[in-house]
DOVEX-151145 format. One record per residue: residue number from 1; residue in one letter; y, x, z of N, C-alpha, C in turn. Coordinates in steps of 0.02 Angstrom, whole numbers, plus 50000, padded with zeros to 5 digits. Each point is the difference from the previous one (the first is absolute). Last residue first. Layout:
// residues N
<num->NUM; residuo->A; n.py->Y; n.px->X; n.pz->Z; ca.py->Y; ca.px->X; ca.pz->Z; c.py->Y; c.px->X; c.pz->Z>
...
//
This chain:
// residues 94
<num->94; residuo->Q; n.py->54596; n.px->54963; n.pz->55584; ca.py->49910; ca.px->50015; ca.pz->50003; c.py->49985; c.px->50045; c.pz->49979>
<num->93; residuo->G; n.py->50232; n.px->49865; n.pz->49998; ca.py->49984; ca.px->50035; ca.pz->50065; c.py->49910; c.px->50016; c.pz->50036>
<num->92; residuo->N; n.py->50008; n.px->49839; n.pz->49766; ca.py->50072; ca.px->50024; ca.pz->50035; c.py->49960; c.px->50064; c.pz->50059>
<num->91; residuo->K; n.py->49813; n.px->49949; n.pz->49852; ca.py->50046; ca.px->49962; ca.pz->50030; c.py->50047; c.px->50043; c.pz->50031>
<num->90; residuo->G; n.py->49855; n.px->50070; n.pz->49793; ca.py->50007; ca.px->49999; ca.pz->50077; c.py->50049; c.px->49940; c.pz->50024>
<num->89; residuo->L; n.py->49841; n.px->50085; n.pz->49752; ca.py->50058; ca.px->49970; ca.pz->50028; c.py->49998; c.px->49980; c.pz->50069>
<num->88; residuo->E; n.py->49904; n.px->50161; n.pz->49780; ca.py->49979; ca.px->49978; ca.pz->50071; c.py->50090; c.px->49980; c.pz->50034>
<num->87; residuo->M; n.py->49877; n.px->50012; n.pz->49720; ca.py->50056; ca.px->50008; ca.pz->50037; c.py->49976; c.px->49979; c.pz->50080>
<num->86; residuo->E; n.py->49897; n.px->50090; n.pz->49723; ca.py->50001; ca.px->49982; ca.pz->50081; c.py->50045; c.px->50005; c.pz->50067>
<num->85; residuo->V; n.py->49918; n.px->49977; n.pz->49678; ca.py->50063; ca.px->49994; ca.pz->50061; c.py->49966; c.px->49984; c.pz->50065>
<num->84; residuo->I; n.py->49960; n.px->50073; n.pz->49744; ca.py->49962; ca.px->50005; ca.pz->50062; c.py->50050; c.px->49984; c.pz->50023>
<num->83; residuo->A; n.py->49975; n.px->49979; n.pz->49739; ca.py->50033; ca.px->50008; ca.pz->50046; c.py->49958; c.px->49946; c.pz->50100>
<num->82; residuo->V; n.py->49918; n.px->50106; n.pz->49694; ca.py->49991; ca.px->49927; ca.pz->50062; c.py->50038; c.px->50049; c.pz->50060>
<num->81; residuo->P; n.py->49987; n.px->50023; n.pz->49729; ca.py->50016; ca.px->50030; ca.pz->50061; c.py->49994; c.px->49947; c.pz->50040>
<num->80; residuo->T; n.py->49841; n.px->50078; n.pz->49774; ca.py->50068; ca.px->49954; ca.pz->50036; c.py->50001; c.px->49981; c.pz->50061>
<num->79; residuo->N; n.py->49848; n.px->50162; n.pz->49857; ca.py->50078; ca.px->49999; ca.pz->50018; c.py->50035; c.px->49943; c.pz->49999>
<num->78; residuo->I; n.py->49814; n.px->49925; n.pz->49905; ca.py->49991; ca.px->50075; ca.pz->50025; c.py->50073; c.px->49999; c.pz->50007>
<num->77; residuo->Q; n.py->49916; n.px->49789; n.pz->49913; ca.py->50029; ca.px->49982; ca.pz->50062; c.py->50021; c.px->50090; c.pz->50032>
<num->76; residuo->D; n.py->49930; n.px->49918; n.pz->49751; ca.py->50074; ca.px->50018; ca.pz->50022; c.py->50014; c.px->50001; c.pz->50092>
<num->75; residuo->V; n.py->49768; n.px->49993; n.pz->49903; ca.py->50038; ca.px->50077; ca.pz->49989; c.py->50089; c.px->49992; c.pz->50019>
<num->74; residuo->H; n.py->49761; n.px->49883; n.pz->50127; ca.py->50046; ca.px->49982; ca.pz->49945; c.py->50079; c.px->50059; c.pz->49977>
<num->73; residuo->R; n.py->49820; n.px->50008; n.pz->50184; ca.py->49982; ca.px->49966; ca.pz->49932; c.py->50025; c.px->49988; c.pz->49940>
<num->72; residuo->S; n.py->50052; n.px->50206; n.pz->50177; ca.py->50021; ca.px->49895; ca.pz->50008; c.py->49956; c.px->50007; c.pz->49906>
<num->71; residuo->Q; n.py->50109; n.px->50220; n.pz->50170; ca.py->49933; ca.px->49983; ca.pz->49975; c.py->50023; c.px->49906; c.pz->50009>
<num->70; residuo->S; n.py->50164; n.px->50143; n.pz->50072; ca.py->49955; ca.px->50056; ca.pz->49947; c.py->49958; c.px->49989; c.pz->49971>
<num->69; residuo->K; n.py->50233; n.px->49872; n.pz->50103; ca.py->49910; ca.px->50007; ca.pz->50021; c.py->49987; c.px->50036; c.pz->49932>
<num->68; residuo->L; n.py->50183; n.px->50022; n.pz->50216; ca.py->50027; ca.px->50011; ca.pz->49898; c.py->49908; c.px->49978; c.pz->50012>
<num->67; residuo->D; n.py->50209; n.px->50001; n.pz->50208; ca.py->49899; ca.px->50013; ca.pz->49960; c.py->50019; c.px->49987; c.pz->49923>
<num->66; residuo->V; n.py->50197; n.px->50037; n.pz->50208; ca.py->49985; ca.px->49987; ca.pz->49943; c.py->49914; c.px->49998; c.pz->49968>
<num->65; residuo->R; n.py->50131; n.px->49965; n.pz->50268; ca.py->49998; ca.px->50056; ca.pz->49970; c.py->49984; c.px->49976; c.pz->49917>
<num->64; residuo->W; n.py->50101; n.px->49987; n.pz->50285; ca.py->49988; ca.px->49986; ca.pz->49918; c.py->49990; c.px->50038; c.pz->49969>
<num->63; residuo->N; n.py->50082; n.px->49930; n.pz->50277; ca.py->49957; ca.px->50040; ca.pz->49948; c.py->49991; c.px->49950; c.pz->49929>
<num->62; residuo->I; n.py->50166; n.px->49987; n.pz->50252; ca.py->49966; ca.px->49956; ca.pz->49925; c.py->49947; c.px->50070; c.pz->49974>
<num->61; residuo->N; n.py->50117; n.px->49918; n.pz->50269; ca.py->49988; ca.px->50054; ca.pz->49932; c.py->49978; c.px->49970; c.pz->49933>
<num->60; residuo->K; n.py->50118; n.px->49883; n.pz->50192; ca.py->49972; ca.px->50051; ca.pz->50023; c.py->49980; c.px->50085; c.pz->49966>
<num->59; residuo->L; n.py->50126; n.px->49737; n.pz->50007; ca.py->49996; ca.px->50048; ca.pz->49951; c.py->49954; c.px->50074; c.pz->50041>
<num->58; residuo->I; n.py->50084; n.px->49773; n.pz->50110; ca.py->50020; ca.px->50036; ca.pz->49988; c.py->49953; c.px->50053; c.pz->49957>
<num->57; residuo->N; n.py->50048; n.px->49727; n.pz->50082; ca.py->49930; ca.px->50047; ca.pz->50020; c.py->50068; c.px->50046; c.pz->49942>
<num->56; residuo->D; n.py->50039; n.px->49794; n.pz->50034; ca.py->49998; ca.px->50012; ca.pz->50063; c.py->49968; c.px->50076; c.pz->49984>
<num->55; residuo->W; n.py->50177; n.px->49900; n.pz->49792; ca.py->49940; ca.px->50009; ca.pz->50031; c.py->49979; c.px->50032; c.pz->50079>
<num->54; residuo->C; n.py->50234; n.px->49894; n.pz->49918; ca.py->49963; ca.px->50076; ca.pz->49988; c.py->49906; c.px->49981; c.pz->50018>
<num->53; residuo->S; n.py->50233; n.px->49820; n.pz->49958; ca.py->49954; ca.px->50027; ca.pz->49960; c.py->49958; c.px->50074; c.pz->49996>
<num->52; residuo->Q; n.py->50117; n.px->49882; n.pz->50176; ca.py->49940; ca.px->49948; ca.pz->49984; c.py->49975; c.px->50050; c.pz->49925>
<num->51; residuo->N; n.py->50168; n.px->50119; n.pz->50109; ca.py->49936; ca.px->50015; ca.pz->50023; c.py->49969; c.px->49927; c.pz->49994>
<num->50; residuo->I; n.py->50192; n.px->50040; n.pz->49864; ca.py->49950; ca.px->50041; ca.pz->50007; c.py->49940; c.px->50007; c.pz->50035>
<num->49; residuo->L; n.py->50176; n.px->49821; n.pz->50041; ca.py->49964; ca.px->50000; ca.pz->49950; c.py->49948; c.px->50054; c.pz->49977>
<num->48; residuo->N; n.py->50119; n.px->49992; n.pz->50192; ca.py->49942; ca.px->49935; ca.pz->50003; c.py->49977; c.px->50035; c.pz->49927>
<num->47; residuo->E; n.py->50198; n.px->50120; n.pz->50005; ca.py->49929; ca.px->50037; ca.pz->50034; c.py->49931; c.px->49946; c.pz->50009>
<num->46; residuo->H; n.py->50211; n.px->49918; n.pz->49884; ca.py->49977; ca.px->50054; ca.pz->49996; c.py->49944; c.px->50036; c.pz->50016>
<num->45; residuo->I; n.py->50132; n.px->49827; n.pz->50125; ca.py->49959; ca.px->49986; ca.pz->49934; c.py->49957; c.px->50040; c.pz->49944>
<num->44; residuo->K; n.py->50140; n.px->50098; n.pz->50183; ca.py->49961; ca.px->49934; ca.pz->50018; c.py->49951; c.px->49994; c.pz->49955>
<num->43; residuo->I; n.py->50179; n.px->50096; n.pz->49932; ca.py->49982; ca.px->50044; ca.pz->50016; c.py->49928; c.px->49980; c.pz->50027>
<num->42; residuo->R; n.py->50186; n.px->49850; n.pz->49950; ca.py->49963; ca.px->50030; ca.pz->49934; c.py->49944; c.px->50066; c.pz->50040>
<num->41; residuo->H; n.py->50152; n.px->49829; n.pz->50112; ca.py->49936; ca.px->49994; ca.pz->50000; c.py->49963; c.px->50068; c.pz->49974>
<num->40; residuo->H; n.py->50227; n.px->49930; n.pz->49999; ca.py->50002; ca.px->50020; ca.pz->50083; c.py->49926; c.px->50005; c.pz->50019>
<num->39; residuo->K; n.py->50097; n.px->49948; n.pz->49783; ca.py->50018; ca.px->50039; ca.pz->50009; c.py->50015; c.px->50046; c.pz->50066>
<num->38; residuo->W; n.py->49893; n.px->49787; n.pz->49907; ca.py->49983; ca.px->50078; ca.pz->49951; c.py->49999; c.px->50030; c.pz->50051>
<num->37; residuo->F; n.py->50102; n.px->49804; n.pz->50026; ca.py->49932; ca.px->50015; ca.pz->50070; c.py->49975; c.px->50045; c.pz->49968>
<num->36; residuo->K; n.py->50197; n.px->49967; n.pz->49911; ca.py->50032; ca.px->50000; ca.pz->50062; c.py->49914; c.px->50026; c.pz->50020>
<num->35; residuo->A; n.py->50006; n.px->49918; n.pz->49773; ca.py->50013; ca.px->50093; ca.pz->50007; c.py->50026; c.px->49990; c.pz->50103>
<num->34; residuo->I; n.py->49944; n.px->49776; n.pz->49961; ca.py->49922; ca.px->50047; ca.pz->49972; c.py->50019; c.px->50087; c.pz->50009>
<num->33; residuo->V; n.py->50161; n.px->49826; n.pz->50034; ca.py->49968; ca.px->50017; ca.pz->50069; c.py->49931; c.px->50027; c.pz->49950>
<num->32; residuo->A; n.py->50170; n.px->49951; n.pz->49846; ca.py->49997; ca.px->50048; ca.pz->50051; c.py->49993; c.px->49995; c.pz->50056>
<num->31; residuo->A; n.py->49906; n.px->49885; n.pz->49843; ca.py->50030; ca.px->50052; ca.pz->49976; c.py->50030; c.px->50051; c.pz->50041>
<num->30; residuo->Q; n.py->49992; n.px->49759; n.pz->50041; ca.py->49941; ca.px->50044; ca.pz->50000; c.py->49984; c.px->50059; c.pz->49969>
<num->29; residuo->D; n.py->50196; n.px->49912; n.pz->49973; ca.py->50000; ca.px->49968; ca.pz->50081; c.py->49909; c.px->50056; c.pz->50004>
<num->28; residuo->S; n.py->50081; n.px->49941; n.pz->49785; ca.py->50034; ca.px->50058; ca.pz->50015; c.py->49960; c.px->50014; c.pz->50073>
<num->27; residuo->T; n.py->49811; n.px->49864; n.pz->49887; ca.py->50096; ca.px->49986; ca.pz->49984; c.py->50028; c.px->50069; c.pz->50053>
<num->26; residuo->I; n.py->49806; n.px->49981; n.pz->49830; ca.py->50024; ca.px->50015; ca.pz->50074; c.py->50050; c.px->49976; c.pz->49969>
<num->25; residuo->G; n.py->49848; n.px->49929; n.pz->49801; ca.py->50016; ca.px->50054; ca.pz->50046; c.py->50011; c.px->49985; c.pz->50065>
<num->24; residuo->G; n.py->50013; n.px->49860; n.pz->49811; ca.py->49927; ca.px->49978; ca.pz->50047; c.py->49996; c.px->50073; c.pz->50055>
<num->23; residuo->Q; n.py->50099; n.px->50056; n.pz->49769; ca.py->49993; ca.px->49934; ca.pz->50035; c.py->49952; c.px->50005; c.pz->50016>
<num->22; residuo->K; n.py->50125; n.px->50212; n.pz->50033; ca.py->49962; ca.px->49975; ca.pz->49963; c.py->49998; c.px->49930; c.pz->50014>
<num->21; residuo->K; n.py->50154; n.px->50145; n.pz->50085; ca.py->50028; ca.px->49997; ca.pz->49929; c.py->49963; c.px->49945; c.pz->49989>
<num->20; residuo->T; n.py->49926; n.px->50098; n.pz->50191; ca.py->50047; ca.px->49961; ca.pz->50006; c.py->50042; c.px->49932; c.pz->49959>
<num->19; residuo->Q; n.py->49844; n.px->50221; n.pz->50002; ca.py->49954; ca.px->49938; ca.pz->50004; c.py->50061; c.px->49960; c.pz->50026>
<num->18; residuo->A; n.py->50060; n.px->50200; n.pz->49919; ca.py->49974; ca.px->49957; ca.pz->49958; c.py->49977; c.px->49942; c.pz->50023>
<num->17; residuo->T; n.py->50107; n.px->50158; n.pz->50153; ca.py->50044; ca.px->49919; ca.pz->49974; c.py->49975; c.px->49991; c.pz->49934>
<num->16; residuo->L; n.py->49886; n.px->50122; n.pz->50125; ca.py->49981; ca.px->49925; ca.pz->50050; c.py->50076; c.px->49997; c.pz->49942>
<num->15; residuo->F; n.py->49933; n.px->50181; n.pz->49955; ca.py->49901; ca.px->49971; ca.pz->49990; c.py->50065; c.px->49924; c.pz->50035>
<num->14; residuo->A; n.py->50155; n.px->50190; n.pz->49994; ca.py->50000; ca.px->49958; ca.pz->49947; c.py->49932; c.px->49957; c.pz->49989>
<num->13; residuo->E; n.py->50014; n.px->50086; n.pz->50184; ca.py->50069; ca.px->49955; ca.pz->49996; c.py->49998; c.px->50003; c.pz->49941>
<num->12; residuo->L; n.py->49825; n.px->50142; n.pz->50090; ca.py->49998; ca.px->49912; ca.pz->50019; c.py->50047; c.px->49982; c.pz->49996>
<num->11; residuo->Q; n.py->50013; n.px->50219; n.pz->49917; ca.py->49979; ca.px->49960; ca.pz->49970; c.py->49952; c.px->49925; c.pz->50011>
<num->10; residuo->N; n.py->50151; n.px->50160; n.pz->50125; ca.py->50032; ca.px->49983; ca.pz->49933; c.py->49954; c.px->49933; c.pz->49962>
<num->9; residuo->L; n.py->49940; n.px->50101; n.pz->50226; ca.py->50046; ca.px->49935; ca.pz->49988; c.py->50014; c.px->49984; c.pz->49958>
<num->8; residuo->D; n.py->49747; n.px->50098; n.pz->49970; ca.py->50069; ca.px->50005; ca.pz->50053; c.py->50078; c.px->49980; c.pz->49981>
<num->7; residuo->M; n.py->49705; n.px->49954; n.pz->49965; ca.py->50082; ca.px->49967; ca.pz->49986; c.py->50030; c.px->50042; c.pz->50053>
<num->6; residuo->D; n.py->49765; n.px->49988; n.pz->49949; ca.py->50010; ca.px->50016; ca.pz->50064; c.py->50091; c.px->50019; c.pz->49978>
<num->5; residuo->A; n.py->49791; n.px->49874; n.pz->49899; ca.py->50030; ca.px->50054; ca.pz->49958; c.py->50058; c.px->50035; c.pz->50037>
<num->4; residuo->S; n.py->49851; n.px->49821; n.pz->50101; ca.py->49984; ca.px->50056; ca.pz->49953; c.py->50029; c.px->50053; c.pz->49952>
<num->3; residuo->A; n.py->50133; n.px->49847; n.pz->50144; ca.py->49943; ca.px->50023; ca.pz->50013; c.py->49967; c.px->50052; c.pz->49984>
<num->2; residuo->I; n.py->50118; n.px->49837; n.pz->49887; ca.py->50037; ca.px->50049; ca.pz->50034; c.py->49955; c.px->50026; c.pz->50040>
<num->1; residuo->S; n.py->49905; n.px->49852; n.pz->49899; ca.py->50009; ca.px->50052; ca.pz->49941; c.py->50074; c.px->50029; c.pz->50016>
//
């Protein structure tokens, strides 16, 4: 929860306080250790999460259009929009 929300120190303090008051939660000593760890490693953890959630590919080009049917066996299908999307992906650094 702390890492996914990228909590600042005020948010972290409020979150850990709530966790210590919750039945079956953490102790105040555990909260202090978590706070110290987060304070020293927040940037590294945040960058690591971003790198894990990014695709290996990058979007190089995108083309799209919307077509309408002008003929059909059934009248209710005429003028039905259809979106066509083409995406060109490339590897990072290529």
